[in-house]
Every structure is written in C-alpha cells, then in structure tokens.
N, C-alpha and C positions, 0 to 999 in steps of 0.2 A: 257443226250438226254432229248430234249424239249417235253412235253407232245403234243399229237394232237389237232388240234383247234377245238373248238366247237362253232358253230354257235348257239349263244342264242337268235340272232335275227329272226331265223327260223321259220315259221308259223308251223311246225312240230315238234318243240322240246318240249320235255317233260319233261325234267330236271332229274326224277326220274328212268327213264327207257329209251331204245332205240325207237326211233321214229317209227313209222309202214314201214319204208324202210327199218330199221334196217341196216344201214350203215355208216361207219365213216364220219364225217361233211366234212372232207377236200377231196375238188374235188367230192363232191356229186352231181349229175346232178339235185337232187330234193330241192336243197337249195332255199327257198322261202322267202327272207327278207319281214316282217313285214313294213308296212308304217306307217300311223297314228294309234296310238290306240284309240279306242271309247269305251265309255261306256253309255248305255241306262239304264236308270233306270225306269221303270215302273213296279210296283208292283200290283196294281189290281184298279178295279175290274178284275175278269177274262175277262169279255167280253171287257172290255177296254183295256188290252192285247190285245186281239186279233184284235181288230180294228186298233191299232197303227204299226201291222207288216206292212201295206204298206209302213211306213217311211224306212223299210229295204233295197228296191229296190232302192229308192232314194239315200239314204245313200252308198250305194254300187257302184252306179254310179258315186257318187262326189267323192268317194275314193276309187277305185278299188283295191288297194293294202292293205287298212286298216285291222286291227285285231278288229271285233266288238263284245264287249261282251253286252250282256243283264242281268240287275238282275231283279228279279221278285220273287213273293211268291211263296212256291211249289206248291200250287194249280194249278198256271198258267202255271208251268215249261214244262207239256206234250205237250202244245200248240206250244211251240217253237221249240221242239226236231225236229231234222233232217232238220231245214231250211237251206239250202246253203248259205244264205247271213250271217248266223250267224258263229261265230267262237267258241262261247262259251255262254252257259246258266248257269246261277247262281242263286240260291235258296238262300233267304235270311234265312240263319240260321247261327248257332254259327260259323262253320267252317269259311264261307264266312266274317261274320263279324271279324275275325281275320286276314285275309289276305289280302283284298280287300283295306282298309285304307291305307296298304304298298305300294301300286303300285300307278303308274304316269300313267296319261292318257293326250292324245294330246286335246282331248274334250270330254266332259262330258255333258249329254242330260237329265236332270231330269223333266220328264214329268207328275209327280204328286206333291200334295200340300199338303200330308199327312206327320208329323214331321218323321215317319222313314224314307221316302225316301229325303226328303230337308235336315234332319239332315247330313245322309250320303254325300248328293251333298255338303255341306259345308265343310266337312271333307276331302274328296277325293281330292289329288292334280290333278290339272289340268291345262294344258293351256289356254284352253277357256271353260267356262259354260255357259248353255244354260237353258231353262225351268225356274225352280223355285229353290230355296235353301231357309235355313234358316240363319237368321243373330244372332248375338251373344247374343240378347236378347230373343231368341227361336221364333221370327216372321216370318212369310212367307213372302219373298220378290222375286221379277222377278230377275234372274240370268242375263239376257242380256235384253235390250231394243226392241228386237224382241219378246220378252215374256210380254210385257207391256199389250197388248191388251187381251190376256188369263187370265191375272192377274185381270184385272179390271172386266172381263167379271163374276168373282166369288163373286164380290163386289156390282155389280148393276143390280137389278132385271130387270130395264127397259132395259138395254142392252142385257141383256142374253135372255129374254123372248119376247122381241119385234122389237129390232132393229138386233141383230145380224142374220146374214145370211150365216156365214162361216160353215161348217161342221167341226166334231170332226177331221177329218184327215187336212181338212185345216189347222184348228189350231195347229196341231202338226207340220206339215211342217213350218207354220211360226215361231213357236219356234225352228226348227231346223235350219232354215236359209236358208230352200228347196224349190223349186216351186213344187206345189201338180201339177201333170199332169194326175191324174186318176190311180195313182196305187193301186193295187189291194190288197186283203188279201191274206196273206201266211199262208198256212196251209198244214201239209203234213199228210195223213193218209197211213198206211203199209196195207197189205194184210191182217193181223190178225186181225186188227178192221175191216176191211169190212166183214170177215169170221165170227166173232163174232155177228155183227150186222146183218147178214143174218140167223145165225143160230137161234137168238131172234124173229126174224121175221116168219122164218119158223115154229118155235114153236106155233106162235100166229095164224098160219094158213093162212100165205100170200103166194100166189102160185109164181114162177118165172116168173118175168117181168110184175107181177100187179101194176097198177098205184096206188097211194096211195096220200092223202092229210094228210100232216103232222099238228096236232093242237099242238102247246106249250100253255098249259093251266097253266103254272106257272109264277112266277117271284120273284125277290128278294123283300126281307121285308122290305127295306130301306124306300121307298118311297109309300105314300097311293096311291091305284088306279091304279098302273101300269100295273098291269094285267087286260085283260078283265073278264068280269063276266062270272062264269060256265054255266048258262043257257042259254048265247049267245054262247057259244061255242057249247053245246050239239044241240041247234036248229041249229046252221051251220051246224054240222055233217049230220043231219036229210036232210037239203036240198041238200048237196052235195051228196047223196045217192040217193034221189026221184029223183032230177033234171039232174045230171052228172052221176049217175052210179056208183059213185067211192066210196072207203072206206075210213074213216079216222084213223090214227092212232094216238095214243095218245103219246106225247112228254112231258115227266115228269121228274125232278129229283127226289132225295130222300125226299127232303122237302116239294115237291108239291103232294106227296101222296093224301093229302085230297081234294084238289081241282079236281085231276085226278080220285077219285072215285066219288066226285060229278057229274061231267061231264058225266061219264060212268052211272050214276044212274039216271039222268034226261032226257036222250036221248031216242027215240024210237028205233034207229038202233046200234046194237052192235059195238063197237068201237075195232080196232086193240091194244091191249095193250102188247108191249114188254118187260113190266117189267121196272125196274130201273137199272142201273148201274152207279159204280163209276168213270167208265173210261170217261173222257171228249171226248176222240178221239173216243171211240167204239159210244157214243152216237151221233158225229158228224155223224159217217158212217150210222147210223140210219136216220138220218135228209137227208143225201148223197142219201139214197136211196128213198126218198119221191119225188113227181112229183112238188108240190109246199109246201111251208110252212105258215101257219096261226100263227102268234105271236106277243105276245107285244114287246116293248123297252127292250129285254133281252139278256141273253148270247146265246139261240137258235137261236134268229134272227142275230146274227154275225155269228155263226157257218153256219146256211144256206149261207147266204153271201160268206163266206170262202169256202164253198164246192159247189160254183156257182149255188144254187138250188134259184128259184123264190121265193119271199116272198112278203105275205101280212103284212104288220107292222101295227099293231093298237098302237095308241097313247093316254096313260091316261093321268098322271101328267107331263111326261117330254117331251123334246124338239125335235119335228119331224126335225127342220131345221139343227140339227147336227149329224143328220144320212145319211149318203151317201149309197144308193141303189144300185150304179153303173148300173142304167137303167134295173134292175133286180127286180121290183116289183112295188108296190104301197104302198103309206101310207094314213092311215085312221085315220082322225084327228077330234074330236067333234067339233062340233058349240057350243061351250059356252065361255062366255067372259074371265072366269078366268081360262082358259087354254093357255099355261102351267103354272105350278107352283112350282113343285118340293117339295109340302108340305109333311110333313110326318104324318097329320091327316087332314081331311076332315070335315067342320061342314056343307057343301052345302047339301038341301033337294036331289038336282038331281046331281049326280056325272059326272065325264068326261065320266067314261066308261058306266054309264046309257046312256049318251047323243049319243053313238053310236050303232045304231040297227043292227040287224041282215042282212037285207037285202041289207045294205051298204058294208058290210064285204063280202057277198057272190057275190055282183055285181064286187067288185074290183077282187076276188077271178077267177072269169070268165073271168073277160078280161085278167087276169094274163097268165092264163092258155090259152087261144086264141091266147096271145103274143109267147107264149112258142114252 
C-alpha cells in the first residue's frame, strides 16, 4: 500500500511534527504551496535592522506567495518577531550555520558589508544574489549592478557626505531592485510589552494619560559625538517644564547609565526615570507612551519612528540625509563645515554637538508638538 502524499512545498509543513492544522496532506484544504524562496541577510546594527523592515512590504507585494527568511543577530531578532510579512526569522548561531548553507533560495539579498554576512552570501546557493558578497580573496564586492552605488558610497567620502541625497531605505530598495514608495517601519508590540512599560512608568510616578517628552540621552560608542551633550538635554528638560508644562522621561539603555545620571544631576527639574530594561520591545513600548521623542541618530530614534511617534532627531557626526522621518519630525543639524564625518575621534575645539544649542532643539520640539 503506497504511503500518503506529503506536501513538503506547503507553507505549513514542519517536517518533524504535524503542522498546526493536524491533517493528512492529501486533500487538505489548507495546502499553501510556497512560491519563491527569499533570504534577507541583515545582521546589524540593531537600529539598521529595524529601518530595513520597510523592505518587507515591497517584497511581499512583489512576491505574494514567497517564503521570506530573515537572518540577523540574536540581539535584533525580537524586533522581527511576529511580523506578518516574514515566514521565518533566523538568529546567527551555530544551529543556523549548520543548516542554512544546505538550503537553496531563488533570491538572496545581503544588505550588510561585514564579513560574516558577505561570506554567507557567497556560500549560500541562490538563483539571484543582490546586495553584497565576499569574493574568493575575501574582498567585499557588489553582488549585482543595482548595488554598485551603495558599494561606492562606502568608499567615497565626497559622494557619501556631500553629494548623496538617498535615504537608507532608498538605498536598500535600490539594491533589492524594488521602487521605494514610502513603505514604513514594521514592528509588532504585544500587550505584555505595553503593560510592562506602564508598570515602569507608574512606579516612576507617571499618571494615566500624562503627556511625556522622551529624552534619549545615549548613543552607540562607535562614532565620536553621535550623542548630544548631557547639559543640553538637562537644559532642554528645564525649558520643557517651564514653557510647556510637561515632564520629560529619561530613555536610556544599560550602557547609557552614566549619561542618564549626568543629565538627571544637571537639571533643575526632576526627570521621570523608568529604569533600564533588556527588552527592546519593552523599551519601544515606553517610547510609544511618549508624546514626542528627542534623540540622536540612534536605535531609540528608529524605535520612535517604528511606533509612529514624532521625533526631533539631533545629528552629530552622522548623515542626516540618510534618515527617513516619514514626515514625523524634524532634523536638527549643526552648521559646521566638517559635518558629517563619521569619525571615531574628533580633534576640533568646537565639536558638532557643541554647535547645536538648546533653543534650536526646543524650537524644533515645539513645532513638532504643534503639528501633532
């Protein structure tokens, strides 16, 4: 007697156990054959992973029956959890490295330039490869002509800092061969994330329905002067209290404890401090509770945009033209001839963050609030 048919091409097929419909494959009304198999490789940084999520809407629109896998680092994986456009999220770990190179894809899109990503992009079999990959000598190469501009952008300071006008999203869409039509961030927060955020705020004395201005006082430590100065944040909080009658909430990660304490000590008005959390989604839920967020070019800025909160984005050493605000905020850019630079150290006597005064930021915040 022949064995019953098994639809290994079905979207619901698990292999080691019955699918969620728990039916025999033959004659199953839920049979959903997979179309193209697409692999997106975007490992980090975490904020960059989040601002790459607009690509999913366009990919799903172009390939409605596709099975889409996203490979990222474990730290960023929670930001991709539960997204309807994704069929599978893989963390870069030993188990993934054991099975992923054995799979074959119709399209591979590698949006990172780091060796871990480009090396995998070179090894994994795919009919079409886009973005970047590593050649046999270990050198970074564009995988497709559509990636040539983004490739050159990393090699030419004049192009990157002075001539380029494309946002990061536009660059990613170009590399994927898709038109950018304003597709927005994707992030799914659960009720549990919001409840945990509310508990933190309530413990810090925040009343129900109270309007808050979020101050994200930290930044990554890769580039010099990416974060605004603590005394600026402290003075801004005082002005928000005096002129707008609103309280400010400290938004800071575990590595930003020092700047958070400094901002709190410098100001005259006490700030709401919900403490630090290791959960990116809980942190996003705290940001979602804010009426507006003042931040540098950091993960918090991307989280604020992802939860549809207005932002005042302060730019130190990084490129404002690469940031897409979706009409939800303003950019505050220093008027200084060396900006932007992406330098890891600065020898200027007057830095880019010192060139941005408090009134500039406060005026931008007031305009953002009036437009909300």
